[in-house]
C-alpha positions in Angstrom: 46.3 145.2 104.0 50.1 145.4 104.2 52.1 143.9 107.0 54.7 146.3 108.5 57.0 145.7 111.4 54.6 147.7 113.6 51.4 146.0 112.4 49.1 146.0 109.5 48.2 149.1 107.6 45.8 149.8 104.7 47.4 149.7 101.3 46.5 153.4 100.9 48.7 154.3 103.8 51.9 152.9 102.3 52.5 156.1 100.3 55.8 156.7 98.4 57.7 153.4 98.7 61.2 152.2 98.1 60.5 148.7 97.0 63.8 146.9 97.6 66.2 148.2 100.3 68.5 147.1 103.1 68.9 149.1 106.3 70.6 146.6 108.6 72.7 144.1 106.8 75.9 142.0 107.1 77.2 140.2 104.0 80.7 140.0 105.3 80.5 136.2 106.2 80.6 135.6 102.4 82.0 138.7 100.9 84.7 139.3 103.5 84.3 143.1 103.1 83.5 145.4 106.1 81.9 147.8 103.6 79.0 145.3 103.4 78.1 145.7 107.1 75.4 148.2 107.9 75.3 148.2 111.7 75.3 151.8 112.9 71.7 152.4 114.1 72.2 156.2 114.6 73.4 156.5 111.0 70.5 154.4 109.8 68.1 156.9 111.4 70.0 159.8 109.7 69.8 158.1 106.3 66.1 157.3 106.8 65.7 161.0 107.7 67.0 162.0 104.3 64.6 159.6 102.6 61.7 160.9 104.6 62.6 164.5 103.9 62.6 163.7 100.2 59.0 162.4 100.4 59.6 158.8 101.2 57.0 157.2 103.4 57.7 153.5 103.3 60.5 151.0 102.7 60.5 147.3 101.9 63.5 145.9 103.8 64.6 142.6 102.2 67.4 141.6 104.6 66.6 138.0 105.6 68.2 135.4 107.9 71.7 134.8 106.6 72.0 138.4 105.5 72.0 140.0 108.9 68.2 140.5 109.6 67.4 142.4 112.8 63.7 143.0 113.1 63.8 144.6 116.6 66.1 147.2 115.1 63.7 147.8 112.2 60.9 148.4 114.7 63.0 151.0 116.5 63.9 152.6 113.1 60.3 152.8 112.0 59.2 154.3 115.3 61.9 156.9 115.3 61.8 157.9 111.6 58.0 157.6 111.0 58.8 155.5 107.9 56.7 152.4 107.4 59.1 149.4 107.2 58.1 146.0 105.8 60.4 143.1 106.8 60.8 139.7 105.2 61.0 136.0 105.7 63.2 134.0 103.3 66.8 133.1 102.4 68.9 134.9 99.8 70.7 132.4 97.5 73.7 130.2 97.5 76.1 130.7 99.3 74.3 133.0 101.7 71.7 130.4 102.9 72.3 129.9 106.7 74.3 126.8 107.5 71.4 125.1 109.3 69.3 125.3 106.1 71.9 124.3 103.5 70.5 120.8 102.9 66.8 121.7 103.0 64.2 120.8 100.4 61.3 122.8 99.2 59.0 121.5 101.9 61.4 122.5 104.7 61.9 126.0 103.2 58.1 126.5 102.9 57.4 125.3 106.5 60.1 127.6 107.9 58.7 130.7 106.0 55.1 129.9 106.9 56.0 129.5 110.6 57.6 132.9 110.6 54.6 134.4 108.9 52.2 132.8 111.4 54.2 133.0 114.6 56.5 136.0 114.2 60.2 136.3 113.4 62.7 134.7 115.8 60.4 134.7 118.9 59.3 138.3 118.4 55.8 139.7 117.7 57.1 141.1 114.4 55.6 139.6 111.3 57.0 139.6 107.8 55.1 141.3 105.0 57.0 139.7 102.1 58.9 136.5 101.2 62.3 137.5 100.0 64.7 138.3 98.7 65.0 134.8 97.3 67.3 134.4 94.4 69.2 132.6 91.7 72.8 132.8 90.4 74.0 134.3 87.2 72.5 132.3 84.3 72.1 129.3 86.6 69.6 128.0 89.1 71.5 125.8 91.5 69.6 122.8 92.9 69.4 124.4 96.4 68.1 127.6 94.7 65.4 125.8 92.9 64.2 124.2 96.1 64.3 127.7 97.7 62.4 129.3 95.0 59.7 126.6 95.0 59.5 126.7 98.8 59.0 130.4 98.7 56.2 129.9 96.1 54.6 127.3 98.4 54.7 129.7 101.3 53.2 132.5 99.2 50.3 130.3 98.4 49.8 129.4 102.0 50.1 132.9 103.5 49.0 135.3 100.7 52.3 137.2 101.0 54.0 138.4 97.9 57.4 137.1 96.8 60.3 139.4 96.0 63.2 137.8 94.1 66.8 138.4 93.4 68.1 137.8 89.9 71.8 138.0 89.6 72.5 140.7 87.0 68.9 140.4 86.0 69.2 136.9 84.5 66.7 134.1 84.6 63.7 136.2 85.5 61.4 134.3 83.2 62.7 131.0 84.7 61.7 132.2 88.1 58.3 133.2 86.8 57.8 129.7 85.3 58.6 128.0 88.6 56.1 130.2 90.5 53.4 129.8 87.8 53.8 126.0 87.8 52.8 126.1 91.5 49.8 128.3 90.8 51.2 131.5 92.3 49.3 134.5 90.9 51.1 137.1 88.9 49.9 139.7 91.4 52.1 138.0 94.1 55.3 138.0 92.2 58.0 140.7 92.1 61.0 139.8 89.9 63.9 141.8 91.1 66.9 143.6 89.5 65.4 143.6 86.0 67.1 147.0 85.4 70.5 145.2 85.4 69.6 143.1 82.4 70.8 144.8 79.1 68.8 142.3 77.0 65.5 144.1 76.5 63.7 141.1 75.1 64.4 139.1 78.2 62.9 141.8 80.4 59.9 142.2 78.1 59.3 138.5 78.4 59.1 138.9 82.2 56.8 141.9 81.9 54.6 140.1 79.4 53.8 137.4 82.0 52.0 140.1 84.0 54.2 140.0 87.1 55.8 143.0 88.8 59.4 143.8 88.2 62.0 145.7 90.1 63.9 148.6 88.6 65.6 148.5 92.0 69.3 149.0 91.6 69.0 152.7 90.5 72.3 154.6 91.1 74.5 151.5 90.8 76.2 152.9 87.7 79.2 150.6 88.2 76.8 147.8 87.1 74.9 149.8 84.5 74.5 153.5 83.7 71.3 155.1 84.9 70.9 156.6 81.4 70.4 153.0 80.1 67.9 152.4 82.9 66.0 155.5 82.0 65.9 154.5 78.3 64.6 151.1 79.1 62.1 152.3 81.6 60.6 154.9 79.3 60.3 152.4 76.6 58.5 150.0 78.9 56.2 152.9 80.0 55.4 153.7 76.4 54.6 150.0 75.8 52.0 150.2 78.6 53.8 148.3 81.4 54.0 151.1 83.9 51.6 149.5 86.4 54.0 146.6 86.8 57.3 148.4 87.7 58.7 149.2 91.1 61.6 151.5 91.9 64.4 151.4 94.5 68.2 151.6 95.0 69.1 148.4 96.9 71.7 150.0 99.1 73.9 147.3 100.7 77.2 149.1 101.6 78.4 151.8 104.0 79.8 153.6 100.9 76.2 153.8 99.5 75.1 155.9 102.5 75.2 159.7 102.3 77.3 159.9 105.4 80.1 158.0 103.7 79.9 159.8 100.3 77.1 157.8 98.6 73.8 159.0 97.3 71.6 157.5 100.0 68.1 156.1 100.1 66.7 159.4 98.6 68.6 159.1 95.3 65.6 157.7 93.5 63.4 160.6 94.6 66.0 163.4 94.3 67.7 162.3 91.1 66.0 159.6 89.1 62.4 160.9 89.3 63.4 164.4 88.2 65.2 162.7 85.2 62.0 160.9 84.4 60.1 164.1 84.5 62.6 165.8 82.2 62.0 163.0 79.7 58.2 163.8 79.8 56.9 161.0 82.1 53.6 162.2 83.6 52.8 162.7 87.2 50.2 159.9 87.1 52.7 157.4 85.8 55.2 158.5 88.5 52.5 158.0 91.1 52.0 154.4 89.8 55.8 153.7 90.0 56.2 155.1 93.5 52.8 154.7 95.2 50.2 152.6 93.5 52.3 149.7 92.2 54.0 149.1 95.6 50.6 149.2 97.3 49.3 146.6 95.0 52.4 144.4 94.9 52.8 144.2 98.7 49.2 143.7 99.6 48.4 140.4 101.3 46.3 138.4 98.9 43.2 136.4 99.8 44.0 132.6 100.0 
């Protein structure tokens, strides 16, 4: 089963899934940039409509407390759009951790995440379906981030929920895996994010070789890395037999990413990247794994 904002669904009902997105977000407390505020609900509905029209059926929404999470809004968006939405518990990374949790240790992080999983988010009857996005800095795991990552792993073991991570520019994915494995978290519960941002193929292969899922989830962000390079890496990983471990998404976090404001929108993976994969000879069965089967497996609640 998969936990959505409107209740649990069978994994087979998830369908075509964007595995790492943000619909309602506010990063301006740290970034000081109004472009990083997504707060127009009507436009969210329009943008979700484009995604749905392109064939999208579900979205993993990884905006947590400290990033502007609004689960009641997500329920309304799901009801209006017909798109399954999965919300999260978790904290992002330093310096986005809420002030009240800045001094917490792993046990406090774990207890907070477990409470939200068991009792609902912020007094609502909305339950998270994933722990995330929890992250680390560029080439550095700060002490608070280590406690956060370990706390997320402890909560995953207690709840059976998957963990979805943030790796800054794709770095330290293997270090994150090591921290989770040391706790006993299974590879099936781990999604290491933003691996399409790392230009060091051997580092990404090291993460894949551990058996965990990875996110190719900043598609379209050519200012970080050209999509052609993403395509080249992804096709190589498919040819090496890793296609059942890879998830796709675009990770939109700015107004300027929305179609209404000149961006490519949540449908860019389906309308642009998937056709490019097909042109390179990737089969329909592999594409079904990337879009449907892999997310269904990755976001299923595991038996404890």
